[in-house]
Backbone as CSV, one residue per row, in Angstrom:
resi,resn,N_x,N_y,N_z,CA_x,CA_y,CA_z,C_x,C_y,C_z
1,MET,117.693,157.490,-124.067,118.444,157.383,-122.703,119.436,156.043,-122.762
2,SER,120.503,155.788,-122.990,121.008,154.513,-122.648,121.223,153.773,-121.365
3,LYS,121.223,154.426,-120.233,121.298,154.533,-118.725,119.999,154.842,-118.053
4,SER,120.127,153.885,-116.783,118.782,154.300,-115.932,119.327,155.749,-115.209
5,ILE,118.786,156.636,-114.943,118.846,158.028,-113.707,118.393,157.982,-112.489
6,PHE,119.008,157.910,-111.743,118.786,157.640,-110.295,118.429,159.198,-109.669
7,TYR,117.622,159.868,-109.252,117.386,161.136,-108.563,117.014,160.766,-107.098
8,HIS,117.844,162.163,-106.405,117.814,161.875,-105.070,117.957,162.985,-104.346
9,ALA,117.517,163.178,-103.168,117.858,164.536,-102.135,119.149,164.132,-101.224
10,GLY,119.739,162.993,-100.995,120.635,162.986,-99.823,120.040,162.532,-98.588
11,CYS,119.055,162.787,-98.443,118.227,162.003,-97.233,118.885,160.479,-96.892
12,PRO,118.546,160.050,-95.716,119.325,158.951,-95.297,118.643,157.353,-96.339
13,VAL,117.020,157.739,-96.509,116.425,156.994,-97.093,117.025,157.202,-98.658
14,CYS,117.040,158.233,-98.986,117.803,158.333,-100.875,119.223,157.639,-100.820
15,VAL,120.009,157.433,-99.678,121.640,157.143,-99.997,121.494,155.708,-99.738
16,SER,120.399,155.032,-98.974,120.497,153.693,-98.653,119.642,153.114,-99.961
17,ALA,118.927,153.794,-100.671,118.301,153.518,-101.804,119.264,153.367,-102.963
18,GLU,120.179,154.262,-103.016,121.287,154.525,-104.003,122.345,153.609,-103.850
19,GLN,122.704,153.053,-102.914,123.578,152.091,-102.753,123.369,150.692,-103.465
20,ASP,121.706,150.263,-103.005,120.925,149.372,-103.510,120.806,149.231,-104.511
21,ILE,120.249,150.480,-105.492,119.959,150.568,-106.878,121.485,150.045,-107.757
22,ILE,122.292,150.839,-107.060,124.432,150.623,-107.510,124.198,148.971,-107.526
23,SER,123.955,148.299,-106.257,124.383,146.703,-106.232,123.715,146.209,-107.336
24,LEU,122.424,146.560,-107.652,121.425,145.670,-108.551,121.516,145.587,-109.608
25,ILE,121.780,146.801,-110.110,122.329,147.239,-111.638,123.789,147.455,-112.253
26,GLY,124.315,147.864,-111.128,125.812,148.366,-111.463,125.820,149.796,-111.682
27,ASN,127.015,150.224,-111.205,127.454,151.899,-111.592,127.435,152.157,-112.568
28,GLU,127.820,151.178,-113.590,127.821,151.843,-114.891,126.492,151.726,-115.930
29,ASN,125.515,151.294,-115.257,124.498,151.526,-115.682,123.424,151.956,-115.525
30,VAL,123.831,153.128,-114.504,123.115,154.486,-113.618,123.809,155.597,-113.645
31,GLU,123.215,156.472,-113.718,123.779,157.717,-113.601,122.862,158.561,-112.094
32,ILE,123.930,159.103,-111.155,123.232,159.378,-110.113,122.832,160.720,-109.987
33,VAL,121.841,161.273,-109.918,122.079,162.665,-109.818,121.156,163.110,-108.625
34,HIS,122.139,163.886,-107.681,121.733,164.448,-105.920,121.467,165.931,-106.381
35,PHE,120.208,165.844,-105.978,119.679,167.805,-106.390,120.409,168.443,-105.459
36,GLY,120.873,168.190,-104.054,121.706,168.924,-103.271,122.983,169.861,-104.040
37,GLU,123.681,168.997,-105.120,124.630,168.958,-105.903,124.231,169.562,-107.460
38,SER,122.863,169.388,-107.950,122.380,169.673,-109.404,121.045,170.028,-109.109
39,LYS,121.052,171.509,-108.627,119.608,171.609,-108.615,118.978,172.004,-110.182
40,SER,119.713,172.263,-110.857,119.397,172.511,-112.251,118.546,171.154,-112.982
41,ARG,118.859,170.015,-112.284,118.353,169.024,-112.788,116.998,168.702,-112.300
42,ILE,116.185,169.252,-111.469,115.157,168.860,-110.846,113.986,169.474,-112.070
43,ARG,114.166,170.241,-112.785,113.198,170.299,-113.754,112.835,169.104,-115.137
44,GLU,114.184,168.435,-115.075,114.132,167.364,-116.172,113.627,166.484,-115.502
45,ALA,114.114,166.110,-114.178,113.291,164.973,-113.144,111.589,165.264,-113.260
46,GLU,111.401,166.335,-113.020,109.566,166.633,-113.288,109.340,166.382,-114.462
47,ASN,110.039,166.656,-115.288,109.549,166.279,-116.638,109.693,164.922,-117.287
48,TYR,110.519,164.009,-116.461,110.172,162.437,-116.737,109.233,162.531,-115.973
49,GLY,108.760,163.173,-114.788,107.434,162.301,-114.247,107.877,162.063,-112.947
50,VAL,109.168,162.339,-112.026,109.197,162.143,-111.374,108.830,163.024,-109.988
51,THR,107.734,162.197,-108.907,106.703,163.257,-108.211,107.472,163.021,-106.837
52,SER,108.555,162.199,-106.588,108.993,162.297,-105.158,110.373,161.525,-105.339
53,VAL,111.028,161.821,-104.444,112.491,161.181,-104.503,112.792,160.095,-103.314
54,PRO,113.512,159.501,-103.215,114.386,158.622,-104.415,113.303,157.815,-105.598
55,ALA,113.871,158.273,-106.657,113.081,157.263,-107.959,114.368,157.591,-108.943
56,LEU,113.647,156.153,-109.672,114.771,155.839,-110.778,114.058,155.888,-112.243
57,VAL,114.645,156.810,-112.842,113.876,156.639,-114.520,114.618,155.712,-115.161
58,THR,113.763,154.833,-116.211,114.832,153.437,-116.478,115.074,154.447,-118.013
59,PRO,115.918,153.440,-118.823,116.083,153.936,-120.110,114.986,153.991,-121.013
60,ASN,113.518,153.171,-120.931,112.417,153.227,-121.471,111.652,154.748,-121.158
61,GLY,111.948,154.962,-120.196,111.434,156.551,-119.622,110.221,156.338,-118.457
62,ASN,110.485,155.123,-117.974,109.458,154.778,-116.717,110.009,155.257,-115.628
63,VAL,109.064,155.782,-114.636,109.643,156.209,-113.318,109.568,155.042,-112.535
64,LEU,110.208,154.887,-111.730,110.122,154.222,-110.545,110.475,154.814,-109.157
65,HIS,109.253,155.013,-108.311,109.172,155.878,-107.160,109.817,155.064,-105.990
66,ILE,110.915,155.166,-105.641,110.990,154.310,-104.296,110.922,154.623,-102.724
67,ASN,110.734,153.567,-102.159,110.529,154.004,-100.448,110.348,155.584,-100.532
68,TYR,109.217,156.277,-100.492,109.232,157.741,-99.915,110.135,158.183,-99.299
69,GLY,110.955,159.361,-99.647,111.824,160.120,-98.660,111.413,161.355,-98.657
70,ALA,111.010,162.117,-99.947,110.484,163.692,-100.099,109.670,163.999,-101.328
71,SER,108.943,164.985,-101.241,107.881,165.302,-102.527,109.210,166.294,-103.564
72,MET,108.713,166.259,-104.661,109.635,167.323,-105.478,109.322,168.844,-105.042
73,SER,108.114,169.123,-104.222,107.912,170.387,-103.727,109.033,170.421,-102.597
74,GLU,109.105,169.500,-101.847,110.508,169.705,-100.910,111.551,169.596,-101.205
75,VAL,111.729,169.149,-102.152,113.093,168.855,-102.688,113.691,170.435,-103.352
76,LYS,112.538,170.814,-103.816,112.450,172.615,-104.427,112.667,173.683,-103.401
77,GLY,112.429,173.275,-102.298,112.337,174.192,-101.078,111.513,175.230,-101.234
């Protein structure tokens, strides 16, 4: 993986964290995945080890859970 991936569910906590991540590492260095628009990517995130959103997966595969917004079970509905 060459870019980080930022997963979120669209809640205010997630949107705020998205803006901070983009400001910190640059839009060109992160792929944004909104589960409300890309439900098919939920399994991918879980395979990386994402247990709650917002979360950032680094190019090394490290998962950084940021300011708890929702569990993956809540995201799945």
